[in-house]
N, C-alpha and C positions, 0 to 999 in steps of 0.2 A: 543482605546486601548478595546475589552471585558472584562466583567467583573463578568459576570454570571457565572466564574468557584470561584470565592471567597470562597464559601461556601465549597469546596473541598478543596481547598488550605490550611485551616484552620488547617487542619488534620498531615498536613505535617510537620515534625521540621527544622529546617533550624539551619545550624551551618560551623563554618569556616572549610574551607578543605586547608591543603597545599600539593600539589601532584603534582608529575611530572609522565606523562605516558610516555613511550617508545611503539616507533611504530616499530611493526617486519614483518609488510607484508601488502598487499591490506586490508583495513578495519581495522589499526590500532590494531590488535590484539596485545595482549601481554601487555596492559597500566597496571600499576600499582593501588591496592587500595589506602585508603590515611594512610599518615604516622603514623597519631598520633593512629591510631589502631581503631579511630571509623567506621559507619558505611559511607561504601562509599554513596557520594554525585553522585544522579542518578539525570542527567538535563532529562526532559522528552518534547523535544523539538515539538512545534507544532506549529498552523498557517500556516504559508506559504502567497507566493503572489497571488494565484489563487483564484476561487473560490470554492476552495473544506472549506478555511481558517475555516471558521463555523465549519464544519465537523470534521476537525481537529482539535479545541478545544474539540470536546465533546466525538474526542477519546483520547484525554490529560486525561481529568476526567478520564472515563473509565480506563485506564491503571491506573491513579495514585491509582484507589479505587482497583484497582487488586492486586497492588505489595506486598508485604510482607517487612513492613515497620519497621520490628522492626529488618530485612536485611540490610535496604537501605535509605538512608534519602532521598527525595525526592521533585525534584523543577520545577514547571512547568516554560519553557522559551516560549514568544510568540514571533515570526519572522513574518513581514509584511515590507510593503516597506518605513513604517514608523519610524519602528525601531525594534531591539529586547529588550526583556523585559522581566526579572525576577518577576514570579508572587511571591513575599515575603510580605507574611501575605496579609495584605490591601492593601500594595506599590507594585507598578511597578517599578522594577527599571533596568535603563538604561546596558544592556552588553557587555564590554568592548571587543569589536571583536579583540584585539590582544591575547587575552586568552583566549575567552569564562567567563569572570568570571565579578562580580558585587560586586558592594560597598555597606553592609549594616551594620548601627550598628559603623559607623566608621572603620569595619574591610573588608577585602577581600572577597569573597567567590569566590573559585574553583568545578570543577564539577571534577569528577573522569572517569565518562558515559553519553553519550548521548542517549539517547533512543528516537529515531525519528517515530515521527508519523505525518510528516506531508505529508496530499496528495498531489499530485501537486509537482511544483515546489513551493524552491527550494530543498526538500527533499527526490522527489523520481523520479529525471531525472539527477543524480549527481552531483549536484553544490554542494550541503552542505556537503557529503560523500566526496568533495577535499579538502574544508575546513578545515575538523575535521582533513584528513589525514595529511594537514600543519602544522598543531597547534598539533599532534599527540595527540588527544585525541578518543580513544575507542567507537565503536559505535554499534546500534542496526543492522543493514541491510547490507546488500550488499554494494562492495565497485561503484567505479567508473562507471568502465566500465558498469555491469550489472544493474547499476541503469541506465543509461542514454540511455542501451538499452531496454529494457524492458517498459520503456518509450516511446518511440517511435515505436508502435505499428505495422508501415508499416515494418521497419527495424527488428523487432522483428520476423514478420511474415516471411520474407526473411530469415532470419535465421534460424527458428524452421523448415522451408523446408527443409533444407540439415542435419537434425536429422533422422534416420530413424524411423520409427512409428507414425512420426506428424504431424496432418494432420489440416491445415489450410483452411482457407477460400479465393476464390480469390477476389482481391482487386485493386482500383486504387487511386493514389497517386496524391493529389491537391496541388499545390504549390502557396501562393500570389504571384501574380505580374507576376505571368507566364503563358502562354497561356493554356486554359485546353480543358480537348474531352467539345464536347458538348453533353447535353443531349441526345439525342436519341443514341448518341455514349457510350454512361456509359450503357445506358438501354438495349443496345442489348449486349456489352459484360457482364456485373455483372446481367442480369435479375432483372423484378419489383416482388412483392417487392426487397428492399435490403436496407442497412443502410449507414447512412453518420451520421460520428465521428469524431471530433476533434484528429487528430494523435498522440497528447499530452495532456492525463488530464484521469477525469473521472470522477466517482460518477454518468456518463450519463449527466452531464449539454453538451448542445449542440447537445445531439445526439437524430439524428430523423428519425426515418422510415419511408422511402418514399414508399407510395401504387402507386404513377401516376406521370409520367412525370413530369406536371406541380408543380411538390412539389421539384425540385431535386437540383434548384436554389436556392429557398430560403433555402432551407436545407443548403446548401452547405456555402450561403452567412452566416446562425446562427453558421455554423461549425466555422467559421472564429472570432469569436468573441471570439473563446476559444483558438487556434491556430493558427500561422500562416500558418499550413498544416493542410491538409482535407484529410481521407481516406475514401474511397466510397468502402463497400463491401459487396458481394452476401450473400444473408439472408442466414443461416440455420438452419431448423427445426430441431425440438427432443425435449428430454426432458433435459432442462439445468440445471446442477449439479455444484458444486465447489468445492474445495479437499484444506485445509490448510495443513501445513507444516512446519517443522523449525529442524532444526540440533541439538541435542542431543551427546554430543560426536562424536564420528564416524557416529551418526546413523542418516537417514532423517527417521524420523515420521509424516507418514501423519494420520491426523484426522478423524473422524467420517465422511463423505462424509453428502453435505446441496445439499436438489433436491428445485429447486426454484418452484412454480406454483403460475402461476400469476394472480387476480382479478379483475377485468374489466379495465387492464391496455396493450399495445400494446405488452410490451417489459418489461423489469428489469430497471425502469426508476430512475428517484431519487424518485417519486412516491412512489413505489413499493419497493425501498429502504430502504424509511426511515421514511413514512407515512404510512404502513400498507398497502400498495396498493401488496402485496404475500403473500403466504404461504411458508413461510421454515421449511422443512422437513427436521431433522436430528434424524437419519441417515436417509438416502437418500431412496426411495423406489422401489431398480433396483437389480439383481442378483447379488447375491457375488462372481459370477464369474468376473462381470464384474465392480463390485468396486476394486476387485483385482487387473485389469488391469488396470485399471486408476489410484491405489496409485501406480503401479511400474511404468508407465508413472510418474508419479509426480515428484518420485524420482531420475528417468533418467534424469525429465529436470532439479530437481532443481541441482542436482550433474555435468552437462553439463553443466550450465551458472556457475556453484560454487558461487550459495548462500547463503547466513548468515540471520540468524535469521526469521522470521515467515513470509510463501510467500503464495499465494491461489492463483491459477489455477483453470480459468473459462472455463467448457465444455459444447458441446451439442453429447450429446448420440442423433445417427440416426441409423432405422436398426433396426431388429428382438432381441425383448429381447432378451437379453443373449446373444447375439452376436451384440453389435448395434458397430456399427464405432465410435470411440473416436475421437471426434474433439475440436480442442482448439481455444477460446475465446477470449483470452487475463491471461497474467500471472501479479498481484498485487503485487510489493513486499512492501507496505507499506501499510498494510488492512486494514477498519476501525476497531475500538475495543469499538464502542458506545454499547448500552445497546442490540440497534437492527441487528449489526452487525453479520456475519455470524461466526468468528474463537470464539466469547466467545461461540458462541452457539456449536461449535463443539468441542472444548476445554471440556466444562463441560459436553457431550455428552460420551468421551473420558474416563472420569470418573478421569485425572490428572488437580489437584489442579491448576489452570489458573497461581496463585503465582507464583509455581515449575516452570511453560513453561518462565514466564520471567525471575526469577533467574537461569535458564540454559542458555539465551542466554546473561546474566550479566557475569555470571562468565564464559563464553566460551573467552573470550574477555579481562575478570579484572586478 
């Protein structure tokens, strides 16, 4: 188990909860708060089974620091293939998966709400959402269908093409164990350079920018280490921007856009995201009219998919400044919440306290 979070966890208080949330629709809307009148007990659910496990733990520490702890009693719950554990003081206590509870000091502790910040499986692909639906626990993300669709890059692109105004790049899907196109066929279809990506995954693990024909097969093999499906995608050129959004009441609120300017790397990879190899400029240096079009498209996609909680959509702007084509790169439904992540930057730029955004998400389902 990861023990680097202990200092963050000392600030969180822990108390017994007796709660009976009720399921009123997809995403477990309508759960009740603690029956004893104390602060609702929020599980910040992190970790997961993918290469993004440690990134997720850093997001959990960020969320814990952002949360209004005068309103919510927060406990980080770490999930991995080895087990599910609550970080309770300096202890790691096993979670009872029958009701997502744990026992400490001879008493049973339950939760009122799950704030999911797992990047990758099982928190970003609908699996954990299905579990919480079954036990009637309200949670912070979109429901099972939206999560599973947005986690599958190729399927999502196919769906987005059906929405007027949505532009995505051409791509080819390759599945492990099945015949695949030759490198020459892929290059003829998609051109070079192109991108090879795990079809399910994030934080740019397993992603390669392929410049020459002889790099294709090694890139596909590398991506196969992260996912049984690989997407080979035509490269789009232009200005990369990203837009965060969330649902506040009935309104989809978009945050100021962030522009990504790379420094010494080929694309927005792990180094660029987490090791300072990019300048992230918020608000983005684009025309107001372009910003407004990106916001409108983000709201449209959010409502069409039926999202909940914070999402982030990454775009490439191509063409004449002020009249750019808006091309969709991907949709992230559990975006990073570390100090280096886009969403905290954008929320700060909006002037809204990030604790208020998190409270809106929790209260929207309690």
